[in-house]
N, C-alpha and C positions, 0 to 999 in steps of 0.2 A: 504494500500500500504506500510505502514511503516513496517509491519510484514512480508512482502513477502520474502525478502532475508533470514531472519532467518528461516522461514518455509521451504524454498527451501533447505537450509543447513541441517535442521533437517530431512526432508523427504529423502534427498540423503543419509544421514547416515543410516537411517532406512532401506533403500532399497539396501544397500551394494554398494553404489557409483553410482547407475544408475540415472544420472541427468535427463534424458529424462522422465522416469517414474515419478520421483519426480515432475517435472514441471507439468505433467498431473494431478497428485494428488493435488498439490497446487491450480491449476485452479479449480478443482472440489470443494475444500474446500471453495473457495471464491464464487462459484456459490451457494453452500449450505448456506453460510452466507447471501447472498442476499434474500434467502427464509425465513430467520428468522425475527421475529419482533425485531426491533432495541432496544426496551426497555428491552427485555429479554437478549440480548447479550452484550450490551454496558458496563454494570458494570464489566464484566469479559471477555472482548474481546480476549485478548492474550491467556488466559487459554482455552477458547472455541476453538479458531483456532488450537492450538497445540493438543488439545484432538481429535478434528475431524480429523486432519492430521494423528495422530498416528493410529486412528481406520481405516482410509482409507488405510494406509500402510499395516496394518495387514490384511485387507480384500484382498488386491492385492496379498500379499504373500501367503495367504491361497488358493486363486484361482489358482495361478501358481503352488502351491504344488499339487493340485488335477489334474492339466493338465499335462500329460506326453506324450512325443512323442513316436511313435512306432519306434522300431529299423528298420533299412533299410530292406525292404522286408517283414516285419511282417504283414503289411496290406494285402498284396497279399496272405499270407498264411492262412488268416482267412477263416473258412468254410462259404459257401454261402447258 
């Protein structure tokens, strides 16, 4: 919990100011943390959290880059 505010700020910056997406990513980071053996993560908790957060931000940005909206009317013009 002590790292949550810093992770939110970090993720928000990585995502161009989108605090809503940043919140979702930080939640996901903590869910992933719970799945890790404590002995493996404890010695370097902050580094682990920020690394996973950075990777999740990159994943989200890549996914959004692949998804593009059709221009208005383009879907109707596709051949059937």
